[in-house]
Structure formats: C-alpha cells, structure tokens
N, C-alpha and C positions, 0 to 999 in steps of 0.2 A: 504494499499499499504506500509506503513512504517513497518508493521509487517514482511513483507518478505524481508526487506532490510538487515537484519542481515547476512544471507547466501550469498545474492547477493553482499553485500558490501565486504565480505571476498573474494569471487571469483574475484570481480573487482580489488581489491587491490593486490591480489595474482598475477593476470595477469599483472597489472601495474608494480609491482616490477620485475616480470620475464622479462618484456620488457624494463626495465630500465626507466620506465615512470617518476620517480621522478628526474631523471637526466636531464641535458640540452639536447635538441634535438641533434641528431648526427651532422648535418650540419646546425646549426641555422643561420637564416638570421635576424639579429637584426638591428634595425634602428640606435641604438647607445649602447655603453657600457661606463661605468664610473667606475673608480677604484681609490681608495685613500681616503684621509680624506675629510670630507665635505659631506658625505651621511647621512642625518638626517631624521628620521621619524617625520613629523609634527603632525600627528595623525594616526589613524589606517588604513587610506586609501590614505594618501598623503605622498610623499617623496620629500625632498628638496635637490637638488644637489647644493652644494656651491663650487665655484672655486675662491680662493683668487687671484690666478695668472691671471686668465682670467675671469673677472666678466661676460662677455658676455655668458659664458657657464652656468651660474646659471639658474636652471630650477626647477619648481615645477611640480611633476608628480602625477596625480590622477590615482590610480589603477583602471583599467576598470573592470566592471562586478561585483563590490562588493560595499557594503555600510557598513562602520564600525560606531559604535556609536560615536556621537559627544563628544568632549573633556568635555563639560559640563554635559554629562550623566554619572556621577560618579557612580561607579568606572569603568564601562565598557569601557569608552572612553580611559582612561589612560591604562587599561589592553591591549586594542587593539594596542595602540601606543607602549607599551612595547614589545608586541609580534612581531610587525613589526620590531622594533629595534633589537630584538634577532635573527630574521630570516636573516637579512642583514649581510652577511659576509664581513667585510671591506677589507679582503685580496683578496677576489674574486671580490668585487665590485658588480655592477648590470648591467644587459643587458636588454634592453627594445625594444618592438615592438609596434610602434604607432598604434592606432585604426584607423578605416576608417574615423572617425571624429576626427581630430587631437587635437583640443582645446575645453575646456569647457568654460562656460560663465565667469569663473574667470581667464581665460588665463592660465590654467594649462594644461600641455601636458597629453593627455589621452593615457594610454599604459598598456600592459601586461608586467610584469617584473619578471626576474629571478635573484637569487643570490645564489651562490654555487649550491647546489642540490635542491633548492626550487623554485617552481613557486609561487611567493609571493601571487599573487591574490588568487589563489586556496587554498593555505595553510592557509591563514587567515580564509577563509570560513570553511575549513575542521576542524580547531581547535576551531570553534565556537566564533571567535573574530569579524566576519563580516557576513553580509547577502549577498546572491547572489542578484545582483541588475542590471537590464537591462532596458534601456529606448529606445524604438524603436528597429529597426533592424540594423542600421548602425554599431554599435559596439557590435553585439550579438555573436561574436565568443566565444567559450568555455562555452556557456550557459548550455548545458547538463552536462558538467563536474562540473561546479560550483553548479548547482542545485542538482546534485547527492551528492556532498561533503556536501552541506547544509543539505540534508535529513539525511545523516549519523550522522552529528553533532547534529541535532535535536533529532534523535533517541537515541543517546548516552548522551543526556542532557549536551552537552559541552557549556561552556561559556555563551553566550547570550541566549541559549536555555534551560538553567537549570530551572526546574519548580519552585523552591523556590528562587533562587538568580539571575535568568536571567533578561534580559532587559524587561521592561514593555511597552515601547513605541519605535516603530521602529524609526531609525534615520531620515528617510524621514518625518515621522509624527512630530518628534521633531523640525526639521528645519521649517516645515510649521507653526507650532505653534509659533516659535520664529523668524520668517522671518523679523520682524521689526528691528532686531539688525543691526547696521551700518556695521559691518564687513561682514555681509552676502550679502551685495549689490554687484552686479557684477561690474567689472571695465568697464569704458567707453572705447570704441575702437576708 
C-alpha cells in the first residue's frame, strides 16, 4: 500500500493546496481563540495557554488524534516540542475546536487547534514529529486525514519514522513502561 502513496500523496496535496486546505476553514466555528503572549508548547502534543491578567483563563490543551514522543524520549520529544513551538504563530494566536470528549484524565482540554495557516495536529503528524493516535470513536474526527499524513511521513522517512534515527518505542508503549512515575498519575476530581 505504501508503494502507491507517492503519486497518491502528490495528487492529494495538489488538490488540498488548490482548495486552500492548509488555510483556516472559510467560516470556522471554533470553541475559542487565544492570541498574545503566554502560548507555550509543553511538549509535542500539549499547549499551555497562560494568562497573567486572568488566571482563570489558563488552560492546558492536549492535541487530539496525535501522540508525540514523551519529553524523556530524547531527542524526539524535544524535537516535537520545538516543532510545535515553531508552528504556533504568536501574532495569529491559536483557535481550537473541542473534541466530543472535552477533557482527558489529566484535566487537559482535548482539541483540534489551528495557528496561522497550520492545522497543528495534522502538521505534526505530516512532519514526522507525532503519530496518528485515536482511542475509541468519541474523538475520531480527522482520523483518515491524520493516518494519511502519517503514511506519507513514514514513506518519506521523516522524523520518528526514519529507519536509522527514528523512534524505537512508541510513546504509548513508553508511558506504559514508565507509568509508575508520580507525575503520570491522573488528578483526582
């Protein structure tokens, strides 16, 4: 299947560019937008919005449908964080659409987010900095799009998919192996 992705990928992205696919949707319906200082990538799949003026607006956002290497998975975790940081345009801010399931077990908001011309979730997968990752059907929007982007990144040997320098243990496997760490314990509600 991956052998035929070359031409298919070109056609898909040619169509996507002609339709303005990398741009924000024409009449987007976001749950919220945030602009200004205080947008920080915590790791490759989590963003922290910090408001000094209104602390109640502080939020941690877990990007839906992706799984980036953990910070301790050097150097890939740091590379994913740097890529996310570079994709966030502080002048444009970010706009997010919450998932069907709004919060994860760590009380992070689950969302698809855009900044400037980038759909952050998909872009991290397309650049080989994260994996397509879905649990159940509640938050499975964009599944095909992310899996297609991952297949292209894998075929192109980008980032975590590089045969010599890529990631050797999936982030989900790494977390399972290291789940005894105190900071991985979910918050009590």
